[in-house]
C-alpha positions as CSV (number, residue, x, y, z in Angstrom):
1,M,18.4,27.8,-17.5
2,L,21.8,28.3,-15.9
3,P,20.5,27.9,-12.3
4,I,18.6,24.8,-13.2
5,T,21.5,23.2,-14.9
6,A,23.8,24.1,-12.1
7,S,21.4,22.6,-9.5
8,V,21.1,19.4,-11.5
9,L,24.8,19.1,-11.8
10,L,25.3,19.7,-8.1
11,Y,22.7,17.1,-7.3
12,Y,24.4,14.4,-9.3
13,V,27.9,15.4,-8.1
14,L,26.6,15.1,-4.5
15,K,25.1,11.7,-5.2
16,G,28.3,10.6,-6.8
17,L,30.2,11.8,-3.7
18,R,27.8,9.8,-1.5
19,W,28.5,6.7,-3.6
20,H,32.2,7.3,-3.3
21,Y,31.8,7.4,0.5
22,Y,29.8,4.1,0.4
23,L,32.7,2.5,-1.7
24,R,35.2,3.7,0.9
25,V,33.1,2.2,3.7
26,V,33.3,-1.3,2.1
27,D,37.0,-0.8,1.4
28,V,36.8,-0.5,-2.3
29,E,39.8,1.7,-3.0
30,V,39.1,3.9,-6.1
31,T,40.0,7.4,-6.9
32,L,37.3,10.1,-6.5
33,R,37.6,10.9,-10.2
34,R,37.0,7.3,-11.2
35,S,34.0,6.7,-8.9
36,L,32.4,10.0,-10.0
37,A,33.0,9.2,-13.7
38,A,31.4,5.7,-13.2
39,Y,28.5,7.2,-11.3
40,L,27.8,9.9,-13.9
41,A,28.2,7.5,-16.8
42,G,25.9,5.0,-15.1
43,Q,23.1,7.6,-15.2
44,W,22.5,6.7,-18.8
45,F,21.5,3.2,-17.8
46,T,19.2,3.9,-14.9
47,F,16.1,3.5,-17.1
48,T,16.9,-0.1,-18.0
49,P,16.2,-3.1,-15.8
50,A,19.0,-3.4,-13.2
51,G,20.5,-0.3,-14.9
52,E,21.7,1.1,-11.5
53,L,24.0,-2.0,-11.3
54,M,25.8,-0.8,-14.5
55,R,27.7,1.5,-12.2
56,A,29.3,-1.5,-10.6
57,Y,30.4,-2.7,-14.0
58,L,31.6,0.7,-15.1
59,L,33.8,1.0,-12.1
60,G,36.0,-1.4,-13.9
61,A,38.8,-4.0,-13.3
62,G,40.3,-4.5,-9.9
63,T,37.0,-4.1,-8.0
64,E,35.0,-6.8,-6.5
65,F,31.6,-6.6,-8.3
66,S,29.6,-8.0,-5.3
67,R,30.9,-5.4,-2.9
68,V,30.4,-2.6,-5.4
69,A,26.9,-3.8,-6.3
70,A,26.0,-3.8,-2.6
71,T,26.8,-0.1,-2.4
72,V,24.6,0.6,-5.4
73,V,21.7,-1.2,-3.8
74,V,22.2,0.7,-0.5
75,Q,22.2,4.0,-2.4
76,V,19.0,3.1,-4.2
77,V,17.3,2.1,-1.0
78,T,18.4,5.3,0.7
79,D,17.0,7.3,-2.2
80,F,13.7,5.4,-2.1
81,V,13.3,5.9,1.7
82,S,14.3,9.6,1.3
83,L,11.5,10.1,-1.3
84,A,9.0,8.4,1.0
85,L,10.0,10.6,3.9
86,L,9.7,13.8,1.8
87,A,6.3,12.7,0.4
88,T,5.1,12.1,4.0
89,L,6.4,15.5,5.1
90,M,4.5,17.2,2.2
91,V,1.1,15.7,3.3
92,P,0.3,18.7,5.6
93,F,0.8,21.0,2.6
94,Y,-1.3,18.9,0.3
95,P,-3.8,17.1,2.5
96,A,-5.9,15.9,-0.4
97,L,-3.1,13.5,-1.3
98,A,-2.9,11.9,2.2
99,S,-5.1,9.0,1.2
100,V,-2.8,8.2,-1.7
101,V,0.6,8.9,-0.1
102,L,0.3,7.7,3.5
103,P,-0.8,4.1,2.8
104,V,2.4,3.7,0.8
105,T,4.9,5.7,2.8
106,T,3.9,4.9,6.3
107,P,4.6,1.1,6.2
108,L,7.7,1.8,4.2
109,L,9.1,4.2,6.7
110,L,8.1,2.0,9.7
111,T,9.8,-1.0,8.0
112,A,13.0,1.1,7.4
113,A,13.0,2.3,11.0
114,M,12.7,-1.3,12.3
115,V,15.4,-2.6,10.0
116,A,17.8,0.3,10.9
117,T,17.1,0.2,14.7
118,P,17.9,-3.0,16.6
119,P,15.6,-2.3,19.6
120,L,12.7,-1.7,17.2
121,R,13.7,-4.8,15.2
122,R,13.7,-6.9,18.4
123,Y,10.3,-5.5,19.4
124,A,8.8,-6.1,16.0
125,A,10.1,-9.7,16.0
126,T,7.6,-10.5,18.8
127,W,4.7,-9.7,16.5
128,G,3.1,-12.7,14.8
129,L,2.7,-10.9,11.5
130,V,6.4,-10.1,11.3
131,R,7.5,-13.6,12.2
């Protein structure tokens, strides 16, 4: 149990550190302790509709909710794309799941690549379906 508990704790601390980094990028000045506390406390609300945004509320007074909420959304999108990438990378090991995984993950990953890469975005903008 100890290695599992330590791994889970490390996972959430690393995600909290990533969120703290995102907050710094958008110039939300909070202490590491405060952002980690808000992140970890917000885990209790993730099962509710818009529960992830509770972290923005828990960060507290003195922060601009819209900027903090944007960091929460970016973190959730990053997690979702990461899961899609890992699922796609696992297909060679579990080929029977390819017909279920690839129709979902391939368009998602291609869309993420186009959104994140200006040359691909410009190229895709010439497609009638994208317009």
